[in-house]
N, C-alpha and C positions, 0 to 999 in steps of 0.2 A: 645486429649480433648481440649474444648477452655477453657478460664477463666469463661466464661457465664456459660458453663455447669459443671463445678464445682461448682460454687456460688451455683446452684440449686439443687445439690447433699447435700451441706453444710446445706440448708435453709430445705432441708426435713428430716434429720438428728437430727437438733437440737430441734425439739421437743420432741423428745423419748429421749433423755439425761434429759430434764426437767422433764419429766412424770416421769423417774425413779426417780428424786430426789424427787419428791411430793409423791411418793409411797413410797419411802424411809422414809420421814416425818412421814406419816400416822403409818407406821408398827413400825417407833420409839414411837410416842405417845401412841399405840394401848398396845405395848410390855411394854412400862413404865407403863402405867397404870395397864394392867394384872399384872404387878409385885408388884405394891403397894398393890392390891386388894388382893393379896396371903398372904402378908407381914402383912397387917393389921386386914384382914377380913372384912374389908367395901366390898360393892358391887363394880364390876367393872363399871358400867355405874355411878356410883356417883366418881369414880376415873376418870373415862376419860371425864364427863362433868364438874365435881366442883371439880378440883384438888385444892391442898392448893398452897399457895404463892409459896414455894420452887421446888415443883413440875412444875408449869406454867412454873416459871422461866429458869427450865430446861430444859423445852422440847422447849422453845421458843430459848433459846440460842443453842439448837442441830440444831433446824429446820434450824436457820439462819447459823449454821456451815457447814450443808449439801447443802442448798443452795448456799451457795459462792463456794463450793467445785464444785458443780454441773457447774456453770456457768465456773469457772474456768477451769474444765474439757472439757467445750463445746468451750472456746476462744482456748485451746490447740489443740484439737480436727480439730476446724475451720483451724489453722495455719496450721497443718500437713495437712489437704488437699488441700490446696491453693497450699503447696510445693510439693506435689506429684502431682497436675495438672500442674502446671510449668514443671517439670521435665519430666513430660511422654508430654509435649508440645515440648520441646528443642531435648527429644528423637525423637519425630516424625519429627522434621526438620531434626535433621543429620540422620534421614534414609533417608527422601527424597533427602537429599544432596548426601548420597551412593548411591540410586537406579537410580538417573539422570547423575550421574558423566560418563563423558567421558573416565575415567580413570577406569581400573580394581581393585579394592577393596577386598582383604582378610583380615578377623580377626582371628589371630591363637593362640589359649590359650598355656599356658607353657609345655604342654605334645605334641605341634606342630601340634593338633587337629585344623582343621580349622572349625570355629563357625559360620562363616558368608563368602559369595562371592555375592558382587554386580550383575548385570546382566552382565554388560560389563566384567566381570573375567568371567561369566559363556559363555560366546559369545567367547572369547580369548582363553579359555581352549579348546571350542569345543566339551566338554561332561555336560550330565547332572548336573543339580546341587545336585541331588541325590548322586551323584559320587564325590561332592565336599566335601559338607557340612559335618561332620562327621568323617572325613578322616585325615590324616597327610598329610602336605604340601608335604614330599619329596613323599608318594604314588601318590600324584595328578600329581606331576609336572615332576617327574622320574622315578615312579613306583616301586622303591625302598623302602624296610620295614624301612629300618635304614636312620638316618639321611646323606646328602651327605656332603662330603668335601667341608671345608668353608662354611658352613652354615649360612646366614646372620642373620637367626631367631636367632637359638643360642647366636651368637655373641651377639647380643641386648639384649636376654635373662640373658646373662653374664654379661653384660658390665653397662646395663640400658642407653647407649646412642643409637641414632638412626644412622642409617647406609643409605648408599646411593651404587648403583653400575648401570652400563650400561651396557645392552650384545644384542647379537642378538639373534634372536629364528623364527622357522619355525613357522607359525600358521598351524590351521587343515586344510585350503582352500590351503595349499601352497606357502604361501605369505613371502617373508623374512621381518620380524620388529623387528625394533630397540627400546629398552622400556630403559627408566631411572626407578628403581624402589629404594623404599624408604620405610624402616622398622623404624616406630615409636613405642617406648615401653609404654606401659597402665599402668601405677602404680596402686598396690593396697593399703590399709590402711597404710600398712607400706614403702610403696613409691617404694616396689619393682616389677620390672616388672611381672605382671599378664597376660600379654596379647600384644601380638604384630599386629600392624596394617600397612599391607604392601599395600603399592600403586604402581599402573604400568602405567607410564605415555607413550602414544607413542609418539617418537621422531625420527622416519623413515622420516620424510620430513628434519628434521633439519639435520639429519646423510648425508641424500642425499646432501643436501646442502653443508655442509661442505665437503664431496669426490669430488663434483663439482668443489667447490672453489680451493680445493686441487690442484687436476689434472688440472685446470687454471692457478693457481700459476705456477705449474711446466712447461705447455708449456711457459707461459709469460717469465720464467727465459732462458728458449731455444733460444725462440727468440732475448731476450736481449743478450745474448752471442753471437749468431748467427750476431745479427746486428752491434753489436761491431765490431767484425774481418771484417765486410764488411765495417765499418769506417777505420779500421787502413787500409786497404788495396787500397780504394778511395782515405786517405790522402797521401798514398806513391804515388798512381799514379797524385793526383794532384801537390805533389811536383816535380814529373819528368815531368809534363805539362807545369808549370813554369817553370822551368828550357829551357825545349825547346824551350816554348815562348819567353825567352827571348833572345833565339839564332837566333831564326827566325828574330825578331823585329831589331835587329843587321844587319841581310843581307836585311832588306828589306830597311831599312836605308841608305845602301851603295848601293843600287840600285835604288834608288830614282830619283837618277839623269838622268839613263839609263831608265828606267822607260816614264821619262816626254819627252823627246827626241821622244822615240817613240809615244808617244800619240798625240803630236805635227803635226807628219806627217801620222797619222792614218785618212782611209778615212771614219770614223763614228764619230758622233756626242759624245764627250767624256768632261765631265764636273765633278768636285768636289764640294759636294754643306754639309755646316756644316748648320745643323737642319734647311734644305730646302735654305738657302741662299749661293748662287752660290759664291763659292770661287775660281774656275779656270774652265775655258771654252777653247779647243782647237779651232784653226782658224776656221778647217771645220764645226764644230757647229754652231761656228758664222754667217759664210757664211751661213749653211744651212737657218737658223732662221732670216737671211736677214739684220745682223749686218755686218758693216764692220770691225768691231776692238775688238775680244775678251773682250778686258778690261771695254768695255760700259757695259757688263753682269755683271762683279763682282758687288756682292751686290743685284743683283735681286733675288725675292724669285721664285726659280722655278716652283709654281704654277701660277706665273702671266704669263708664257709661255705656259700652259697650256690650251685645248680649255674649258670654262666653263662647259658644259655636262660631262667634264672627269676628271674635278677636285677633286670631291668627290673621284674613284679610285686612283689617283695620291696622295692622301692628304692619303689612309689608307697603299699604299706602301712607302711611305715617313717614315710615322709611324713605320711601322716593320722595316726599315734598320737604323733609327736612335735611334727608344727607346729599340727596341727588340735587336738589330746589328746581324740582320738574314739578308742573300743574298735572293734577290729576281729573279724568273725567267723571261724570255722574257714577257713582256706585251705590246700589241698595245694600242696608245694613241695619240689623236689627239693635233699638238701643232699650234700656230699661228703665223706666219712670220709676220714681221713688215709692209708689205702691206698687211695685213689683209686675206689673204690667208689661208688655213688648209693643212697641212700635215702629214701623217700619219707614226708614230716613233715606231720600235719594239725596248723597251726600257728594259734593265736588271742592276739591282743595288746591289752591294757590298758594306758592310762596310770597312772601313781602317781608318790610321789615318794619318792625314794630317797636316804638322808642329807641332805634339806633339797634335793634338785634333782629338778628334773621327769626321768621318766624313766619308761619302757615295760616293762612285765614280759608276756614271751611263754611260752605253753604250748604244746608240739607233743607230739604222741602218734605214733607209730612205726606207719604204714599201709603198709609197704613188703609185707608178706606178702596184703594184701587188695586191695591195686591191682594186684598181680602174677595173684590170682585174676580180680581183674574185668576185668584184659586178657585173658587167656586165654578168660574165658568169652565177652566181648566179638569176639574172634576166631570161634571156635565159632560165635557165634550168626550172623556176617553175611559169614564167609568159606568157601569150600567147602575142606575138608579136604584132597582129594586134590589139586588143581590149585591151591590157595592164592586161587583166583579169588573177587570179591566173589558172594556167592549171589545168590539170589531177591529176599530180604527187602531185602539192602542195594541191589543193580540198582532195585528196585520204587520206593526210596526216592528214588535219584539220578535217577529215571525222571520223577519228581513234581515234582522239583525243575526239571529240564530244561523241563517243560511251563509251570510256573508263570513262570519266567525268560520263556520264548517268549510267552507271554500279555502278560506288561508289556511287553517289550521289542519285539516283534513281529518278532523274528529266526527263520527255520525252523530246525530240527536234524533228524537222521535215525537211524533205527533200524533193524537189521539183527539178524534172524531164524537163525540157523546149526544146520541138522540133518547129522550124520553119515551117510552110506547105506551099509546092511548091516553096522552096528556090532555089533547082534544074533549076527549069523556070525561077527563077531572072537572075542566072548565063549563063543559055543558053541564053535568051532573049535579057538582058542589059550588060551582059559583066561580067568577075569576078572582075574588079575595082569598078562597082555599086553594086555586092553582097557583096564584102568586106566594100563599105560603109556603108550599109544596116547591116552589122554584128556589125561594129563601133557603129551605131546608137543605136542600139538593146541594147548592153552591156552600153553605158551611161544612159538609161532609165531604166535599171534594176539596175543600183548602185545610180540613183536618189530616188528610189521607197525604198528600203530595208539600216538597221542601220549599225552603223559602226562594230556592232558585228556580222552581217550576213555575209556571203561568196558568193559571185558571181563567176562562174567560167566557163571557156568555154571547153569543153570535146574535142572537134573539129568540124569541119564543121558547121552547125548550131544548135547543142545540146549545150545547156546552163546547168549547176546546181547550185542549191542555198541551202546552207544549213544554218538553220535557229535554232540555238543551244540555245534558249531562249525560245522558243514557246511552251506551255504546254498544250493549247485545241485548238480542231479541230477549235473553231469558229474565233480564232486570225491566225490560220494559211491560213482560209478561205478570211478572210479581205486581209492580205497579196497578196492571189492570185487574188483577183479582184483589188487591186490596181495594180497590174501587168500587168493586160487585160485591165484596164483604160489605163496606161502608153503607150501602144502600139496601141491606138485606132487610133491615128494620124497617117497618112502617113509618112515615112523617105523623106528626099531630098536626091537625089542621082546626081551627075553627068549627070545622062541620067533621071533624074524627077522624081515627086513623086513616092514611090512602099507603097503598105499596107503592114501591119504587121500582120501577120495571125500566132498563136502561140497556141502548145498545150500543156498543162502542166499537169502533175502527181504528186501526192501529196504521200509519204509513212510518216507513224507517228512513232516513236519509243516509246515504245518497241512493241506495237500493231500490226506492219507490218512486224516487223524483230527486230532481236539483233544482227546480226553481218552486216560487210560491204556490202556483197552480195546480202543477204537477202533483206535491204531496197534499194539497185541499184534495184536489180530485181521487186521489188513490187513497186518503181516509176516508172520504164522503162512502166511494164503493165498497169499502171494506166495512163499514160501519151498516148499510143497505144492507151487503149480503151475510153479517151478523144478524141483523133483523131477519130477513128471509128465511134462515136456516134455525132461526131461534137459540142462537147461541148468544153469551155474553158481551165477548168478545172475538173480534176475528182481527188476522193480519192482513195487510194488503198482499195482492199475487205481486210479485216481482214483474219487472218488466221483459224479462227474459224467460219468464215461466212462471207457475205455481210456486208458492211458498212453501 
């Protein structure tokens, strides 16, 4: 009940108390008049309406007393109503707190009988409220008619002090729950416990966190013990290694002179540098780089001898050996001689101590002849000797790369198959030399039309291929084909005179005409033969799902 409703009730009751006081005054006046009339033998109306002075004073005095008492009682009544309303409002608030509390709350009297259970308590106990309220706490919790051993309710009743306990219980749905239970005594007028409020707070998450923390702490302690043991073993091994290193260093110092003599006579370039600055160079190495005296190279930085294009790789190797103190395997680098020529050296390096300072020894072998032979073999393996264009092996590799990139990025590309018409008659009538000149001229014109990112290749005979890895539309591919036909419009000049260039072009697009190497080559080949058959300069392949 709110304060406003209580005030309305008081205003409704107040007129009734005043009316009772007025009625009492009237009764007093009537009773006093009747009594005097009987005693004096006068008329009742005369005594009522025309009393003497003493009677009138008595009546007025008694009326004032009655009215004063009535007002005083009304005030007491109003104060009582306000107090009762405030208490009802506080009980309502406490009831709302109990009803909506996430904790389970039970109120148990001195006979262990449960007088109240909030909804959370009913939910946790898993039984109907009627089976809780009016029953003893031990009947509800353990199903026993006598209080259980260690009953906290009995302890709080006896001592009058609150108690707390933590326990694990099984919920009606089978879940394991940890709760923190607190029992508070509710004192009566004599300050003796009249009832007990039991509050059960769910601390399952806290308990799980504590157990997880305990488990982690135990594992951490185990890891610390293991790591400590490992460090002790490592320390022992390090001490042994230090002793062994000292022994080896002594042996190295003793053999340094013998090593120097061997280095000076070695048929390879051998140098020692300290942070890139040459501190030693053997005679053969100085001669290999065009110097007459090895002493002329002392104090020179190694990178000054390296070809500018290879200095970044050389600097990285120097950093690994000087700063990281790690040896490096063989690496081919270009060096510049004093006459400006370039030689290829296969160089390996390892860190060492030179005159008590950290240094690096590098050993290099001259591989210039082998490198030139490899370049010649590689060019012969991947390039056509007559035209200088990539041959079929190199073209197949680049086409495979284009297909892989297109599959990964989802971008189309184009492939052209080109064949010269009546090339056999040129060889037969003008000779193979003129035919070779014609092929070389066609190759030059193709290169002049396409971009650097495109690949023009000669497959053999009079067959050429063009890979356009960055062309995405049919229109742009057609424009390239037209540029090629325009470039072939003028006759080629040979030793036997001018020769007309007649070429048929077949075009295949990825992925419309194929997604594999063989599908694209076959589609372009068929399109070329269709162009040759129809007399067209170029023809697009037919799509696999119908004509293009």
